[in-house]
VEXDREN-2710 file (C-alpha; in Angstrom, 1 decimal):
% VEXDREN-2710
k/r/px/py/pz
1/MET/0.0/0.0/0.0
2/THR/1.4/3.3/-1.0
3/ALA/1.4/5.9/1.6
4/GLN/-0.3/9.2/0.6
5/ALA/1.7/12.4/0.9
6/ASP/0.9/14.2/4.1
7/PRO/0.7/18.0/3.4
8/TRP/1.9/18.7/6.9
9/PHE/5.2/16.9/6.4
10/ALA/5.8/17.8/2.8
11/GLU/9.4/18.5/1.9
12/GLU/10.2/22.3/2.1
13/PRO/11.3/23.9/-1.2
14/PRO/15.0/25.0/-1.3
15/PHE/15.7/28.5/0.0
16/GLU/16.0/31.1/-2.8
17/ALA/17.8/34.4/-2.0
18/PRO/15.6/37.4/-2.6
19/PRO/16.5/39.4/-5.7
20/ASP/18.7/42.4/-5.2
21/ASP/15.9/44.8/-6.4
22/ASP/13.4/43.5/-3.8
23/PRO/12.5/46.6/-1.8
24/ALA/12.0/44.5/1.3
25/TYR/15.7/43.5/1.3
26/ARG/17.4/46.7/0.1
27/GLN/20.8/47.4/1.6
28/LEU/22.3/50.7/2.4
29/PRO/24.5/51.9/-0.5
30/ALA/28.2/51.3/0.1
31/ASN/31.3/50.0/-1.6
32/LEU/33.7/48.4/0.9
33/GLU/36.1/47.4/-1.9
34/ILE/36.7/51.0/-2.9
35/GLU/37.1/52.0/0.7
36/MET/39.8/49.3/1.1
37/VAL/41.6/50.3/-2.0
38/LEU/41.7/54.0/-1.1
39/LEU/42.9/53.3/2.5
40/GLY/45.5/50.9/1.1
41/ALA/46.8/53.5/-1.3
42/ILE/47.1/56.0/1.5
43/LEU/49.0/53.6/3.7
44/VAL/51.4/52.8/0.8
45/ASP/51.8/56.5/-0.1
46/ASN/50.6/59.2/2.4
47/ARG/50.7/61.8/-0.4
48/VAL/47.4/60.3/-1.6
49/PHE/45.8/61.6/1.6
50/GLU/46.6/65.1/0.5
51/GLN/44.4/64.7/-2.5
52/VAL/41.3/63.7/-0.6
53/GLY/41.8/65.0/3.0
54/ASP/40.2/68.4/2.3
55/PHE/36.7/66.9/1.5
56/LEU/36.7/63.3/2.7
57/GLU/35.9/62.8/6.4
58/ALA/36.1/59.6/8.5
59/ASP/32.3/59.6/8.9
60/HIS/31.9/59.3/5.2
61/PHE/33.2/55.7/5.3
62/PHE/30.5/52.9/5.7
63/ASP/32.6/50.4/7.6
64/ALA/33.2/51.2/11.2
65/SER/36.8/49.9/11.2
66/HIS/37.5/52.0/8.0
67/ARG/36.2/55.1/9.8
68/ARG/38.6/54.5/12.7
69/ILE/41.6/53.8/10.4
70/TYR/41.0/56.9/8.3
71/ASP/40.7/59.0/11.4
72/ALA/43.9/57.6/12.7
73/ILE/45.6/58.3/9.4
74/ARG/44.5/61.9/9.7
75/ARG/45.8/62.2/13.3
76/VAL/49.2/60.7/12.5
77/THR/49.8/62.7/9.4
78/GLU/48.7/66.0/11.1
79/ARG/51.4/65.4/13.7
80/GLY/53.9/65.0/10.9
81/GLY/54.2/61.2/11.2
82/GLN/54.1/58.5/8.6
83/ALA/50.9/56.5/8.5
84/SER/51.7/52.9/7.8
85/PRO/50.4/49.5/9.1
86/ALA/53.2/49.5/11.7
87/THR/52.5/53.0/13.0
88/LEU/48.8/52.5/13.0
89/ARG/49.2/49.2/14.9
90/ASP/51.1/51.1/17.6
91/HIS/48.5/53.9/17.6
92/PHE/45.6/51.5/18.2
93/GLN/47.6/49.4/20.7
94/GLN/48.1/52.5/22.9
95/GLN/44.3/53.0/22.9
96/ASP/43.6/49.3/23.3
97/ARG/41.5/49.4/20.1
98/LEU/43.5/47.2/17.8
99/ALA/40.9/44.5/17.8
100/ASP/38.3/47.1/16.7
101/VAL/40.1/47.5/13.4
102/GLY/40.6/43.9/12.6
103/GLY/44.1/43.6/14.2
104/PRO/47.5/44.0/12.6
105/ARG/46.7/41.4/10.0
106/TYR/43.9/43.5/8.5
107/LEU/46.0/46.7/8.4
108/ALA/48.6/44.7/6.4
109/GLU/45.8/43.4/4.1
110/LEU/44.7/47.0/3.4
111/ALA/48.2/48.0/2.4
112/ALA/48.4/44.9/0.2
113/SER/45.1/45.7/-1.5
114/ALA/46.6/48.8/-3.1
115/ILE/46.4/48.4/-6.8
116/GLY/49.1/50.8/-7.9
117/VAL/48.2/54.1/-9.4
118/ILE/44.6/55.1/-8.8
119/ASP/42.5/58.2/-9.2
120/ALA/42.3/59.0/-5.5
121/VAL/40.0/61.9/-5.9
122/ALA/37.5/59.9/-8.0
123/PHE/37.6/57.1/-5.4
124/GLY/37.1/59.6/-2.6
125/ARG/34.2/61.3/-4.4
126/GLN/32.5/57.9/-4.8
127/ILE/32.8/57.2/-1.1
128/TYR/31.4/60.7/-0.3
129/GLU/28.6/60.2/-2.8
130/LEU/27.6/56.9/-1.2
131/HIS/27.7/58.7/2.2
132/LEU/25.3/61.3/0.9
133/ARG/22.9/58.7/-0.3
134/ARG/22.9/56.9/3.1
135/ALA/22.3/60.2/4.8
136/LEU/19.4/61.0/2.5
137/ILE/17.9/57.6/3.4
138/SER/18.3/58.4/7.1
139/ILE/16.7/61.8/6.7
140/GLY/13.9/60.4/4.7
141/GLY/13.2/57.8/7.4
142/ASP/13.2/60.5/10.1
143/VAL/10.8/62.6/8.0
144/VAL/8.4/59.7/7.7
145/ASN/8.6/58.8/11.4
146/GLU/8.3/62.4/12.6
147/ALA/5.2/62.9/10.3
148/TYR/3.6/60.0/12.2
149/ASP/4.5/61.6/15.5
150/SER/1.5/63.1/17.3
151/ASP/3.5/65.8/19.0
152/LEU/1.5/69.0/18.5
153/GLU/4.3/71.4/19.4
154/LEU/5.8/71.2/15.9
155/THR/3.4/71.9/13.1
156/ALA/3.5/70.2/9.7
157/ALA/5.1/73.4/8.2
158/GLY/7.7/73.3/11.0
159/ARG/8.5/69.7/10.2
160/ILE/8.9/70.6/6.5
161/GLU/11.2/73.5/7.4
162/LYS/13.2/71.2/9.7
163/ALA/13.6/68.7/6.9
164/GLU/14.7/71.5/4.5
165/HIS/17.3/72.6/7.0
166/ARG/18.8/69.1/7.4
167/LEU/18.9/68.7/3.6
168/PHE/20.7/72.0/3.2
169/GLU/23.2/71.1/5.9
170/LEU/23.8/67.8/4.2
171/ALA/24.3/69.6/0.9
172/THR/26.9/72.0/2.3
173/THR/28.6/70.3/5.2
174/GLY/31.7/68.5/4.2
175/ALA/31.4/69.5/0.5
176/GLU/34.6/70.1/-1.4
177/GLN/36.1/73.5/-0.6
178/THR/37.2/75.9/-3.3
179/GLY/40.8/75.4/-2.3
180/PHE/43.8/77.2/-3.9
181/ARG/43.3/78.7/-7.3
182/PRO/46.2/79.7/-9.6
183/PHE/46.8/83.4/-9.5
184/THR/46.4/83.5/-13.3
185/ASP/42.8/82.4/-12.9
186/THR/42.0/85.0/-10.2
187/LEU/43.8/87.6/-12.2
188/ALA/41.7/86.9/-15.3
189/SER/38.5/87.3/-13.1
190/ALA/39.8/90.6/-11.8
191/LEU/40.5/91.7/-15.3
192/ASN/37.0/90.8/-16.5
193/MET/35.6/92.9/-13.6
194/ALA/37.9/95.8/-14.6
195/GLU/36.7/95.6/-18.2
196/GLU/33.1/95.5/-17.1
197/ALA/33.6/98.7/-15.0
198/PHE/35.5/100.3/-17.9
199/GLN/32.7/99.6/-20.4
200/ASN/30.3/101.0/-17.8
201/GLU/32.2/104.3/-18.1
202/GLY/33.7/103.9/-14.6
203/GLU/30.3/104.2/-12.8
204/PHE/29.7/100.9/-11.1
205/VAL/29.7/97.2/-11.7
206/GLY/27.1/96.0/-9.2
207/VAL/23.3/96.1/-9.1
208/THR/22.2/99.7/-9.2
209/THR/20.6/101.4/-6.3
210/GLY/19.0/104.0/-8.5
211/PHE/20.9/106.8/-6.8
212/ARG/23.9/108.3/-8.6
213/ASP/26.0/109.3/-5.6
214/LEU/25.3/106.1/-3.6
215/ASP/26.2/104.0/-6.6
216/ARG/29.5/105.9/-6.9
217/LYS/30.3/105.4/-3.2
218/LEU/29.4/101.6/-3.3
219/GLY/30.1/100.7/-6.9
220/GLY/26.6/99.4/-6.9
221/LEU/25.4/96.5/-4.7
222/GLN/28.1/93.8/-5.2
223/ARG/27.3/90.1/-5.7
224/SER/27.7/87.9/-2.7
225/ASP/27.6/90.9/-0.4
226/LEU/25.3/91.3/2.7
227/VAL/24.3/95.0/2.8
228/VAL/22.6/96.1/6.0
229/LEU/20.5/99.3/5.9
230/ALA/19.7/100.3/9.5
231/GLY/17.8/103.1/11.1
232/ARG/15.3/104.1/13.8
233/PRO/11.5/103.9/13.1
234/GLY/10.3/106.8/11.0
235/MET/13.6/107.3/9.2
236/GLY/12.4/105.7/5.9
237/LYS/14.2/102.4/5.8
238/THR/11.4/100.6/4.0
239/ALA/10.9/103.5/1.7
240/LEU/14.5/103.6/0.7
241/ALA/14.6/99.8/0.3
242/THR/11.5/99.8/-2.0
243/ASN/13.1/102.7/-4.0
244/ILE/16.2/100.6/-4.5
245/ALA/14.3/97.5/-5.4
246/PHE/12.2/99.4/-7.9
247/SER/15.2/101.1/-9.4
248/ALA/17.0/97.8/-9.9
249/ALA/13.9/96.1/-11.4
250/GLN/13.4/98.9/-13.9
251/ALA/17.1/99.4/-14.8
252/ARG/18.4/98.5/-18.2
253/VAL/21.0/95.8/-17.9
254/ARG/23.8/95.3/-20.3
255/GLU/24.6/91.6/-21.0
256/GLU/26.7/89.7/-23.6
257/ASP/24.8/87.6/-26.1
258/GLU/26.0/84.4/-27.6
259/ASP/28.3/86.3/-29.9
260/GLY/29.9/88.3/-27.1
261/VAL/28.1/91.5/-28.1
262/LEU/26.8/93.7/-25.4
263/ARG/23.0/94.3/-25.5
264/GLU/20.5/95.9/-23.2
265/VAL/17.8/93.7/-21.6
266/ASP/15.1/94.3/-19.1
267/GLY/15.9/95.1/-15.5
268/TYR/17.2/93.0/-12.7
269/THR/15.1/90.3/-11.1
270/VAL/14.5/91.2/-7.4
271/ALA/13.0/89.2/-4.6
272/PHE/11.5/91.3/-1.8
273/PHE/10.8/89.5/1.5
274/SER/8.4/91.9/3.4
275/LEU/8.0/90.6/7.0
276/GLU/6.3/93.8/8.3
277/MET/4.1/95.0/5.5
278/SER/1.7/93.0/3.3
279/ALA/2.4/92.5/-0.4
280/GLU/-0.6/94.8/-1.2
281/GLN/0.6/97.5/1.2
282/LEU/4.1/97.4/-0.4
283/ALA/2.7/97.5/-3.9
284/MET/0.5/100.4/-2.9
285/ARG/3.5/102.3/-1.7
286/ILE/5.5/101.7/-4.9
287/LEU/2.4/102.7/-6.9
288/GLY/2.1/105.9/-5.0
289/GLU/5.8/106.7/-5.4
290/GLN/5.6/106.4/-9.1
291/ALA/2.2/108.1/-9.6
292/LYS/3.3/111.0/-7.2
293/VAL/0.2/110.4/-5.1
294/SER/0.1/109.6/-1.4
295/SER/-0.3/105.9/-0.9
296/ASP/-2.5/106.7/2.1
297/GLU/-4.8/108.8/0.0
298/ILE/-5.0/106.0/-2.6
299/ARG/-5.9/103.5/0.1
300/ARG/-8.6/105.8/1.5
301/GLY/-10.0/106.6/-2.0
302/ARG/-9.3/110.4/-1.4
303/ILE/-7.9/111.1/-4.8
304/SER/-9.2/113.1/-7.8
305/HIS/-10.1/111.8/-11.2
306/ASN/-6.8/113.0/-12.6
307/GLN/-4.9/111.4/-9.8
308/PHE/-6.6/108.2/-10.4
309/GLN/-5.6/108.3/-14.0
310/ASP/-2.0/108.9/-12.9
311/VAL/-2.3/105.8/-10.7
312/VAL/-3.6/103.7/-13.7
313/GLU/-0.9/104.9/-16.0
314/ALA/1.8/104.2/-13.3
315/SER/0.4/100.7/-12.9
316/LYS/0.9/100.0/-16.6
317/THR/4.5/100.9/-16.2
318/LEU/5.0/98.7/-13.2
319/GLU/3.2/95.6/-14.3
320/ASN/6.1/94.2/-16.3
321/LEU/8.7/94.7/-13.5
322/LYS/10.5/91.5/-12.4
323/LEU/9.9/92.4/-8.8
324/TYR/8.5/89.5/-6.6
325/ILE/7.1/90.0/-3.1
326/ASP/6.9/87.4/-0.4
327/ASP/5.0/88.7/2.7
328/THR/5.3/85.6/4.9
329/PRO/5.6/86.7/8.5
330/ALA/8.5/85.4/10.7
331/ILE/10.2/83.7/7.8
332/SER/13.4/81.7/8.6
333/VAL/16.6/81.8/6.6
334/SER/16.1/78.2/5.4
335/GLN/12.6/79.2/4.1
336/LEU/14.1/82.3/2.4
337/ARG/16.8/80.2/0.8
338/THR/14.3/77.6/-0.5
339/ARG/12.0/80.2/-2.0
340/ALA/14.8/82.2/-3.5
341/ARG/16.2/79.0/-5.2
342/ARG/12.7/78.2/-6.5
343/LEU/12.4/81.7/-8.0
344/LEU/15.8/81.3/-9.6
345/ARG/14.9/78.0/-11.1
346/SER/11.5/79.1/-12.4
347/HIS/12.6/82.5/-13.9
348/GLY/16.2/81.6/-14.9
349/ARG/17.8/84.4/-12.9
350/LEU/17.8/86.2/-9.6
351/ASP/19.9/89.3/-9.1
352/MET/19.0/90.7/-5.7
353/ILE/17.2/89.9/-2.5
354/VAL/15.7/92.5/-0.1
355/VAL/14.7/91.6/3.5
356/ASP/12.5/93.9/5.6
357/TYR/13.7/93.3/8.3
358/ILE/16.3/91.1/10.2
359/GLN/14.7/91.3/13.7
360/LEU/11.4/89.9/12.4
361/MET/13.1/86.8/11.0
362/GLN/13.2/83.5/13.0
363/PRO/15.8/80.8/13.4
364/GLY/15.2/77.5/11.6
365/ALA/12.8/74.9/12.9
366/GLY/14.3/72.8/15.7
367/ARG/16.9/75.4/16.5
368/ARG/16.9/76.7/20.0
369/PRO/19.4/79.5/20.5
370/GLU/19.9/80.5/24.1
371/ASN/18.9/84.2/23.6
372/ARG/17.8/86.7/21.0
373/VAL/21.4/87.9/20.4
374/GLN/22.4/84.4/19.3
375/GLU/19.3/84.1/17.2
376/VAL/20.1/87.3/15.3
377/SER/23.7/86.2/14.9
378/GLU/22.5/82.9/13.4
379/ILE/20.2/84.8/11.0
380/THR/22.9/87.2/9.8
381/ARG/25.4/84.4/9.2
382/GLY/22.7/82.6/7.3
383/LEU/21.9/85.6/5.1
384/LYS/25.6/86.0/4.3
385/THR/25.8/82.3/3.4
386/VAL/22.8/82.7/1.0
387/ALA/24.3/85.7/-0.6
388/LYS/27.5/83.8/-1.4
389/GLU/25.7/80.6/-2.3
390/LEU/23.4/82.4/-4.9
391/ASN/26.1/84.9/-5.9
392/LEU/23.9/88.0/-5.4
393/PRO/23.6/91.0/-3.0
394/ILE/21.2/90.8/-0.1
395/LEU/19.9/94.2/1.2
396/ALA/18.7/93.5/4.7
397/LEU/17.1/96.1/6.9
398/SER/17.8/96.3/10.6
399/GLN/16.4/98.2/13.6
400/LEU/18.7/100.3/15.8
401/SER/18.7/100.3/19.6
402/ARG/16.8/102.9/21.6
403/ALA/20.2/104.2/22.8
404/VAL/20.1/106.6/19.8
405/GLU/17.1/108.5/21.3
406/GLN/19.0/109.1/24.6
407/ARG/21.8/111.1/22.9
408/GLU/21.8/114.7/22.0
409/ASP/23.4/113.8/18.7
410/LYS/21.1/111.2/17.2
411/ARG/23.2/110.2/14.3
412/PRO/23.6/106.4/14.5
413/HIS/26.9/104.5/15.0
414/LEU/27.8/100.9/14.4
415/ALA/27.5/100.3/18.1
416/ASP/23.7/101.1/17.8
417/LEU/23.0/98.0/15.7
418/ARG/20.3/96.3/17.7
419/GLU/20.7/93.0/19.5
420/SER/23.9/91.7/17.9
421/GLY/27.4/92.8/17.1
422/SER/27.4/90.0/14.5
423/ILE/25.4/92.2/12.2
424/GLU/28.4/94.5/11.9
425/GLN/30.8/91.5/11.7
426/ASP/28.9/89.6/9.0
427/ALA/27.8/92.5/6.8
428/ASP/30.0/93.6/4.0
429/VAL/28.4/97.1/3.9
430/VAL/26.5/98.8/6.8
431/MET/24.5/101.9/6.0
432/PHE/22.4/104.1/8.2
433/ILE/19.5/106.3/7.2
434/TYR/19.2/109.5/9.2
435/ARG/16.8/112.4/8.8
436/GLU/17.5/115.4/11.1
437/GLU/14.2/116.9/10.0
438/TYR/12.3/114.1/11.8
439/TYR/13.8/115.0/15.2
440/LEU/13.7/118.8/14.7
441/GLU/10.0/119.0/13.8
442/ARG/9.3/117.4/17.2
443/GLN/11.3/120.1/19.0
444/GLU/9.3/123.1/17.9
445/PRO/9.2/125.8/20.6
446/GLU/5.8/126.7/21.9
447/ASP/6.3/130.5/21.6
448/LEU/5.9/131.2/17.9
449/ASN/7.3/134.7/18.2
450/SER/10.5/133.9/20.2
451/ASP/14.1/133.9/18.9
452/LYS/14.2/130.2/19.6
453/HIS/11.3/129.6/17.3
454/ARG/13.0/131.7/14.5
455/GLU/16.2/129.8/15.1
456/TRP/14.3/126.5/14.9
457/GLN/12.7/127.6/11.6
458/GLU/16.1/128.4/10.1
459/LYS/17.3/124.9/11.0
460/MET/14.2/123.3/9.6
461/GLU/14.7/125.1/6.3
462/ARG/18.3/123.8/6.1
463/VAL/17.3/120.2/6.6
464/HIS/13.9/120.2/4.9
465/ASN/13.5/117.2/2.6
466/LEU/17.0/116.1/3.3
467/ALA/18.1/112.6/4.3
468/ASP/21.6/111.3/5.0
469/VAL/22.7/107.8/4.0
470/ILE/25.8/107.1/6.2
471/VAL/28.0/104.4/4.9
472/ALA/29.6/103.4/8.2
473/LYS/31.3/100.2/6.9
474/GLN/32.4/99.0/3.5
475/ARG/34.8/96.1/3.0
476/HIS/35.6/97.1/-0.6
477/GLY/35.7/100.8/-0.5
478/PRO/35.4/104.1/1.4
479/THR/32.9/105.2/4.0
480/GLY/31.2/108.5/4.2
481/LYS/27.9/110.4/3.9
482/ILE/25.6/110.8/0.9
483/GLU/22.7/113.3/0.9
484/LEU/19.4/112.4/-0.7
485/PHE/16.2/114.2/-1.3
486/PHE/13.2/112.8/0.6
487/GLU/9.6/113.6/0.0
488/GLY/7.5/112.3/2.9
489/ARG/4.2/112.6/1.1
490/PHE/5.2/110.0/-1.5
491/THR/7.8/108.1/0.7
492/ARG/10.2/108.7/-2.2
493/PHE/13.9/109.4/-2.3
494/ALA/15.8/111.0/-5.2
495/ASP/19.3/112.3/-6.0
496/LEU/19.7/115.7/-4.3
497/GLU/20.9/117.7/-7.3
498/THR/18.0/116.8/-9.5
499/MET/15.7/118.3/-6.8
500/ARG/17.3/121.8/-6.6
501/ASP/14.6/123.5/-8.6
502/GLY/11.6/122.0/-6.9
503/ASP/10.2/120.0/-4.0
504/VAL/8.4/117.4/-6.0
505/PRO/10.4/114.4/-7.3
506/VAL/10.5/113.9/-11.0
END
């Protein structure tokens, strides 16, 4: 009698390894063979370390023993020693860590794995690339897990910002540094800048501010510079910043075409981050400036038919400007960076960023500086980093401390920058806006027939419609004072000499 097969005791099928592309069995990206070959090449010839040491760190290796060995190589060579299997064996024996790196036999195997001449930089780059991919996987897992977290203290927007901050740190930390450049290369770059200035008839080579004397003093707003414009409330910081942004956006820019011929194109592309005013309020102010109608009167509807026609005509002039406004309150540097990059990608260029103002910005999500001074320091360092990264000037407005109001002479100084000396340290240019008329009109004597009142009137006449822009710091050029014309009704600045014959800006 033939026994029937019992399904409970059926023979198990042979085990089959899962395919490499099975997502359930994916392994972290790594290449131990390349790590061994590079370490072996360094142990044979320490000069190989000089080729990769400026960008490759121990943490970039996947294998724990390889991380320890690379770190030991760095330590030994930095002390002027020779990194070899023998010296590393002694190094790890002193720390009682020899077993953690596979013993002396493994150190010798690494040296033996060297395959002669290799492209050390390419090998190091591949190790670093695999490290970045592993870090991306880790960040992605953290983002998923934190999104499931029910902690209500951190909003979804905050989690996104935190992820953006980690991704930016990953993209910048440990990346290859510029390193030394031959002087012939830097000389060629300097010559190109000199040629551009010469073709511009010696005026300036940066983004224009729209004011002749200020452009001459600064040479325009230079790329990669952090330019701080500071002043007390009522001085006209936002008005001057919007004037500069508008002037840059409407300027005619000379660029080389594919044949190397200079041609004029539409104005600069400007991103304006308005943390204090809404986008509509800012647009209303610019509209009033150009139509020569008070923005407050426009907002209240207290304008004549002719004035309304002027507003309509001004709007037609403004509608094609490449001026973009973001009025997100309490924006962080990482959010600003992300949105600026997005604008750059979508429009092909970005020439200038305006921030109104520094003290209203916030540190990145998950960052907990001990005090407001450290927060502002982190913000200014971040803005300077963005300026260099995107290769454009950032005009950042800043408040001044109340100490100015306690002095008889209320002209601001660098020490008056509010909450942080790092603003002065990180900024390439620091400018103050000061209007003596603002303070004088609040000091009018009560007796209208007195000598003091007549003296006060004479002073008011001298400073009427005048504003001083004080360049207190400039890394690339001179400091000093520039006088501008200011018309308070239209919150508009203009070059002083063009206003000699009248009180209304043209």
